[in-house]
C-alpha positions, 0 to 999 in steps of 0.5 A: 763360828767358835772353834772346838778346842781339844780340851777346855778345863772346867773352872766355876764359882765353886773352884773360885770360892775354894781356892780364895779360901785356901789362900785366905787360910793362910795355910799355903801348904802342907794343911788340910786341902791336901791331906783330905783330897789324898783321902778323898782320892783314895776313897774314890780310886779304891786304892790303900792311900793316896798322896798329892803331888806337883805333877804326873812326872813327879809321881813317876818318878816317886813311884821309882823311888817308892820300889828302891828301883836304881842303877842296874835295874830295867824297867819295861815302858811302852814304846808309845807314851809320854815321854815322861813314862820313860824318863822317869825311869831313867831320872832314878838310874835305871834302864827303860826297856821298851816294848811294844803295843797292842794293834787294837787296844795300843796299850803295852803288848803283854806277850812283848812285855813277857818276852823281854823280862830279865832278872834286872827287871824290877817293874812294868809300867803300864799306860792306860794310854788315851784313857784304855785301861791296859790288858789285865794280863799285866798284873798277871805277868808281873805276879809270876815274875814277882816284880811290881806294876806300876799304872801310868794312870795320867789319862785315865781319871774314871776308867776301870778294868773288870770292875776296878778303877784305875788307881787300884789295878797295880802296886802303885798308880800316878795321875796327872792334873795338867789342865788338859785332863779329865780333871785338873787342879788349876796349875800343874799337879799329879797324884801318888795312890797305892794298893800296898800298905808297906808303901802307903806310909811311905808316901807322904814321906817321899813327897816331903824330902823323906822326912817323918813326923820328927822331921827327920829325913830317914829316905832320900825324897825332895818336895814334890808337894802340892799346894793347898789352893791346888789341892782345894780345887782338885776336891771340888773337880773330884765331885764332878768326875764321875758325871764328866767321865758319863758324858765323856763315854756318851760323846764317844758313843755319839761321835762316829769312829771305829776306836776299839775299847777293851771289853772287860774295860770301861774307857775314860776317853781322855782322847779319842783317836782316829787311826788314819792312814793320812793324818795330815789331810785328816788333820787339815779337815778339822782345821778348816772345820774349826775343830782342833785335832792332832796327833799326840806321840808321833815319835815312838820313845825309844827314837827320841834324841834322848835315848840315842846311845840306847841299845834300842834307839834303832830297834823297830818296835813294829806296830809302834813304827807303823801307828804312833803317827797315824792317830788322830785325837779329836775333841771329846771333853764333856763341854762339847756340845751335840752341834759340836758332835754333828760338825765332827762328824761331819768332817769324819763323814767325808 
């Protein structure tokens, strides 16, 4: 009996041919594949512009640079997310301010966000956690206070909120193409999108040392470029993404779970997480059945050692502290079969 993995990156002959063609072209960087990939991704999600980059973490750092965020500034982030959401703020010298999450949907809590806005707040990073879009109230709150909204869409390829795809909800959005994500590029990779035309013209410049067409660096940037090979693979993957997302949603319906989805949204189901009072026992049951399962973010970000000197390090974010270590991710990806789903449901029913 084969083990059912938590994620399975897609690879086929078309991806292979695209990769070889990019290598054979002799244009390994700064060529047509990356340019076309960005344009196609922007069109797909409805953004004004998009540029591929080296990773989702690089995209988050770039978002901070695009917004001019630095020392003395604050950016509100959720307490439960991958640590790069917070460290991207720290890396530009600003301070992440940790907000609690919603008890039902596990995204950043709009009420706590608004309570923590100060005159130092320059942006909010909302995470579409596990593929679940954050509340539309975040956009309203940011507009009310004149601050930027950044989407951490690393897990949300194909998600939508009120009919608008992730990538076109905030001022800037950041995607990851890590192999476990809903689409990948044969290694590390990311995408930065924006809905603002004043930022669109800076995207390509920022990932290429802040240089203009005359190769003069006119703003602070660095090399965040994606290779032509990765971009070529990404273009093929993008063509499959709508179908893969549909299959993920159908799998989530067929699996017996009680995870709530936001009514006005379409979940991308990067992960299907089960809230369990006995996560260790549940993981052991899945392991015994040959099924991968794990807790993704057991430690709230403010409690990580990297933030031991942060003023919120010992502060309790009530919902984060209560449930972060209880969310068990199980397979929901498009490669699982009906037999796999029966095995998953057998564990969940006992």
